[in-house]
TINU-124389 format. One record per residue: chain; x, y, z of N, C-alpha, C in turn; residue in three letters. Coordinates in nm, 2 decimals. Example, Ala and Ser with C-alpha at 12.3 -4.5 7.8 and 13.67 -1.06 7.14 Angstrom:
BEGIN
   chain   n.east   n.north     n.up   ca.east   ca.north    ca.up   c.east   c.north     c.up   resn
       A     1.32     -0.57     0.78      1.23      -0.45     0.78     1.32     -0.33     0.78    ALA
       A     1.28     -0.22     0.71      1.37      -0.11     0.71     1.29      0.00     0.79    SER
***
This chain:
BEGIN
   chain   n.east   n.north     n.up   ca.east   ca.north    ca.up   c.east   c.north     c.up   resn
       A    25.55      0.17     5.39     25.66       0.17     5.49    25.71      0.02     5.50    MET
       A    25.84      0.01     5.48     25.90      -0.12     5.49    25.95     -0.16     5.63    THR
       A    25.95     -0.29     5.66     25.99      -0.33     5.79    26.13     -0.41     5.78    GLN
       A    26.21     -0.37     5.69     26.33      -0.45     5.66    26.42     -0.46     5.79    ALA
       A    26.42     -0.36     5.88     26.51      -0.37     6.00    26.44     -0.43     6.12    ASN
       A    26.32     -0.48     6.10     26.25      -0.54     6.21    26.25     -0.69     6.20    ASN
       A    26.33     -0.77     6.28     26.34      -0.91     6.26    26.21     -0.98     6.30    PRO
       A    26.12     -0.91     6.37     25.99      -0.97     6.41    25.88     -0.95     6.31    LEU
       A    25.91     -0.87     6.21     25.80      -0.85     6.11    25.75     -0.98     6.05    HIS
       A    25.62     -0.99     6.05     25.55      -1.10     5.99    25.53     -1.22     6.09    GLY
       A    25.59     -1.21     6.21     25.57      -1.32     6.31    25.46     -1.28     6.40    ILE
       A    25.36     -1.36     6.41     25.25      -1.34     6.50    25.29     -1.36     6.64    LYS
       A    25.23     -1.28     6.73     25.26      -1.30     6.88    25.23     -1.44     6.92    LEU
       A    25.13     -1.50     6.87     25.09      -1.64     6.91    25.20     -1.74     6.87    GLU
       A    25.25     -1.72     6.75     25.36      -1.81     6.70    25.49     -1.79     6.79    THR
       A    25.52     -1.66     6.81     25.64      -1.63     6.90    25.62     -1.70     7.03    LEU
       A    25.51     -1.68     7.10     25.48      -1.74     7.23    25.49     -1.89     7.23    LEU
       A    25.43     -1.95     7.13     25.43      -2.10     7.11    25.57     -2.15     7.10    ASN
       A    25.65     -2.08     7.02     25.80      -2.12     7.01    25.87     -2.11     7.14    ASP
       A    25.84     -2.00     7.22     25.91      -1.99     7.35    25.87     -2.10     7.44    LEU
       A    25.74     -2.13     7.44     25.69      -2.24     7.53    25.75     -2.37     7.49    VAL
       A    25.75     -2.40     7.36     25.81      -2.52     7.31    25.96     -2.54     7.35    ASP
       A    26.03     -2.42     7.34     26.18      -2.42     7.37    26.20     -2.43     7.52    HIS
       A    26.14     -2.34     7.60     26.17      -2.33     7.74    26.07     -2.40     7.83    TYR
       A    25.95     -2.42     7.79     25.85      -2.47     7.88    25.79     -2.36     7.97    GLY
       A    25.67     -2.37     8.03     25.61      -2.27     8.11    25.70     -2.23     8.23    TRP
       A    25.75     -2.34     8.30     25.82      -2.31     8.42    25.94     -2.22     8.40    GLU
       A    26.03     -2.26     8.30     26.15      -2.18     8.28    26.11     -2.04     8.22    GLU
       A    26.01     -2.04     8.14     25.97      -1.91     8.08    25.92     -1.82     8.20    LEU
       A    25.85     -1.87     8.29     25.81      -1.79     8.41    25.92     -1.75     8.50    GLY
       A    26.03     -1.83     8.50     26.15      -1.79     8.57    26.22     -1.67     8.50    GLN
       A    26.23     -1.68     8.37     26.30      -1.58     8.29    26.23     -1.45     8.28    ARG
       A    26.09     -1.46     8.27     26.01      -1.34     8.27    25.90     -1.36     8.37    ILE
       A    25.92     -1.30     8.49     25.83      -1.32     8.60    25.70     -1.24     8.59    ASP
       A    25.61     -1.30     8.51     25.47      -1.24     8.50    25.37     -1.35     8.54    ILE
       A    25.26     -1.31     8.60     25.16      -1.40     8.65    25.11     -1.50     8.54    ARG
       A    25.09     -1.45     8.42     25.03      -1.54     8.32    25.12     -1.65     8.28    CYS
       A    25.25     -1.65     8.32     25.34      -1.75     8.29    25.36     -1.85     8.41    PHE
       A    25.33     -1.80     8.53     25.36      -1.87     8.65    25.23     -1.93     8.72    ASN
       A    25.11     -1.88     8.69     24.99      -1.93     8.76    24.89     -1.97     8.66    HIS
       A    24.87     -2.10     8.65     24.78      -2.16     8.55    24.80     -2.10     8.41    ASP
       A    24.92     -2.12     8.36     24.96      -2.06     8.23    24.88     -2.12     8.11    PRO
       A    24.85     -2.04     8.02     24.79      -2.08     7.89    24.83     -1.98     7.78    SER
       A    24.83     -2.03     7.66     24.86      -1.94     7.55    24.75     -1.83     7.54    ILE
       A    24.63     -1.86     7.56     24.52      -1.77     7.55    24.53     -1.65     7.65    LYS
       A    24.55     -1.69     7.78     24.56      -1.59     7.88    24.69     -1.50     7.86    SER
       A    24.80     -1.57     7.82     24.92      -1.50     7.80    24.91     -1.40     7.68    SER
       A    24.84     -1.44     7.58     24.83      -1.35     7.46    24.74     -1.23     7.50    LEU
       A    24.64     -1.25     7.58     24.55      -1.14     7.62    24.63     -1.04     7.71    LYS
       A    24.71     -1.09     7.80     24.80      -1.00     7.88    24.90     -0.93     7.80    PHE
       A    24.97     -1.00     7.71     25.08      -0.94     7.64    25.03     -0.84     7.54    LEU
       A    24.91     -0.85     7.49     24.86      -0.75     7.39    24.82     -0.62     7.46    ARG
       A    24.80     -0.63     7.59     24.76      -0.51     7.67    24.87     -0.45     7.75    LYS
       A    24.99     -0.52     7.75     25.10      -0.48     7.84    25.23     -0.46     7.77    THR
       A    25.26     -0.34     7.72     25.38      -0.33     7.63    25.51     -0.37     7.69    PRO
       A    25.53     -0.34     7.82     25.66      -0.37     7.89    25.68     -0.52     7.89    TRP
       A    25.57     -0.60     7.91     25.59      -0.74     7.92    25.61     -0.80     7.78    ALA
       A    25.54     -0.74     7.68     25.55      -0.79     7.54    25.70     -0.76     7.50    ARG
       A    25.75     -0.65     7.54     25.89      -0.61     7.50    25.99     -0.72     7.55    GLU
       A    25.97     -0.77     7.67     26.05      -0.87     7.73    26.04     -1.00     7.66    LYS
       A    25.92     -1.04     7.62     25.89      -1.16     7.55    25.96     -1.16     7.41    VAL
       A    25.94     -1.04     7.34     26.00      -1.03     7.21    26.15     -1.03     7.22    GLU
       A    26.21     -0.97     7.32     26.35      -0.97     7.33    26.40     -1.11     7.36    TYR
       A    26.34     -1.19     7.44     26.38      -1.32     7.47    26.37     -1.41     7.35    LEU
       A    26.26     -1.39     7.27     26.25      -1.46     7.14    26.36     -1.43     7.05    TYR
       A    26.40     -1.31     7.03     26.51      -1.27     6.94    26.64     -1.33     6.99    LEU
       A    26.66     -1.33     7.12     26.78      -1.38     7.18    26.79     -1.54     7.16    LYS
       A    26.67     -1.60     7.18     26.66      -1.75     7.16    26.70     -1.79     7.02    MET
       A    26.65     -1.71     6.92     26.68      -1.74     6.78    26.80     -1.68     6.72    ASN
       A    26.88     -1.61     6.81     27.01      -1.55     6.77    26.98     -1.45     6.66    LYS
       A    26.87     -1.37     6.67     26.84      -1.26     6.58    26.90     -1.13     6.63    LEU
       A    26.91     -1.03     6.55     26.96      -0.90     6.59    26.88     -0.85     6.71    PRO
       A    26.94     -0.80     6.81     26.87      -0.75     6.93    26.86     -0.60     6.92    LEU
       A    26.74     -0.55     6.95     26.72      -0.40     6.95    26.80     -0.34     7.06    PRO
       A    26.83     -0.21     7.05     26.89      -0.14     7.16    26.78     -0.11     7.26    LYS
       A    26.81     -0.14     7.39     26.71      -0.12     7.49    26.69      0.03     7.51    LEU
       A    26.57      0.08     7.53     26.55       0.22     7.56    26.61      0.25     7.70    LYS
       A    26.66      0.38     7.71     26.70       0.42     7.84    26.59      0.41     7.94    PRO
       A    26.62      0.39     8.07     26.51       0.38     8.17    26.41      0.49     8.17    GLN
       A    26.46      0.61     8.14     26.37       0.73     8.15    26.27      0.73     8.03    SER
       A    26.30      0.66     7.92     26.20       0.65     7.81    26.11      0.53     7.82    GLU
       A    26.13      0.44     7.90     26.04       0.32     7.91    25.92      0.36     7.99    ARG
       A    25.81      0.29     7.95     25.68       0.31     8.03    25.70      0.26     8.17    PRO
       A    25.63      0.32     8.26     25.64       0.27     8.40    25.58      0.13     8.41    ALA
       A    25.64      0.04     8.50     25.59      -0.09     8.52    25.46     -0.08     8.59    ALA
       A    25.38     -0.18     8.59     25.25      -0.18     8.65    25.27     -0.17     8.81    SER
       A    25.17     -0.13     8.87     25.18      -0.11     9.02    25.21     -0.24     9.09    ALA
       A    25.18     -0.35     9.03     25.21      -0.48     9.09    25.36     -0.50     9.10    VAL
       A    25.43     -0.46     9.00     25.58      -0.48     9.00    25.66     -0.37     9.05    ASN
       A    25.60     -0.25     9.07     25.68      -0.13     9.10    25.75     -0.14     9.23    SER
       A    25.71     -0.22     9.33     25.78      -0.22     9.46    25.89     -0.32     9.47    GLY
       A    25.90     -0.41     9.37     25.99      -0.53     9.39    26.13     -0.49     9.38    ASP
       A    26.18     -0.45     9.26     26.32      -0.42     9.24    26.32     -0.30     9.14    LYS
       A    26.44     -0.24     9.13     26.44      -0.14     9.02    26.44     -0.21     8.89    ASP
       A    26.39     -0.14     8.79     26.36      -0.21     8.66    26.49     -0.26     8.59    ALA
       A    26.60     -0.20     8.62     26.73      -0.25     8.55    26.77     -0.39     8.60    SER
       A    26.73     -0.43     8.72     26.77      -0.56     8.77    26.66     -0.66     8.76    SER
       A    26.54     -0.62     8.72     26.43      -0.72     8.70    26.46     -0.81     8.58    VAL
       A    26.46     -0.94     8.60     26.48      -1.04     8.50    26.62     -1.02     8.43    ASN
       A    26.72     -0.99     8.51     26.85      -0.96     8.45    26.90     -1.09     8.38    ALA
       A    26.85     -1.21     8.42     26.90      -1.33     8.35    26.86     -1.33     8.21    ASN
       A    26.75     -1.26     8.17     26.71      -1.26     8.03    26.82     -1.19     7.95    ILE
       A    26.86     -1.08     8.00     26.95      -0.99     7.92    27.10     -1.03     7.94    TRP
       A    27.12     -1.12     8.02     27.26      -1.17     8.04    27.34     -1.09     8.13    GLY
       A    27.28     -1.01     8.21     27.35      -0.92     8.31    27.35     -0.99     8.44    LYS
       A    27.46     -0.97     8.52     27.46      -1.02     8.65    27.42     -0.91     8.75    SER
       A    27.36     -0.95     8.86     27.31      -0.85     8.95    27.42     -0.82     9.05    GLU
***
């Protein structure tokens, strides 16, 4: 099976994360994607562990990486097809407005 349509093919999550940290720094990365591993004692190791276990967070990180590098952006799944956010985030805001600054939408 070929990955010709996947701009992330061959890019390790660690490389992707290091590039984002080099470009934005931990503080801005934590503002753009509000997850604990970016905002409280951030490290590559803890972030990789979290992102490998949490598909919704990894999707946001991959999307930001694509946007930062001006690569083709995937179509976002309709809300009904996305996995539910963790219980920690479920009460904050509806998922369409969370981290709207990543996607370039205004609230």
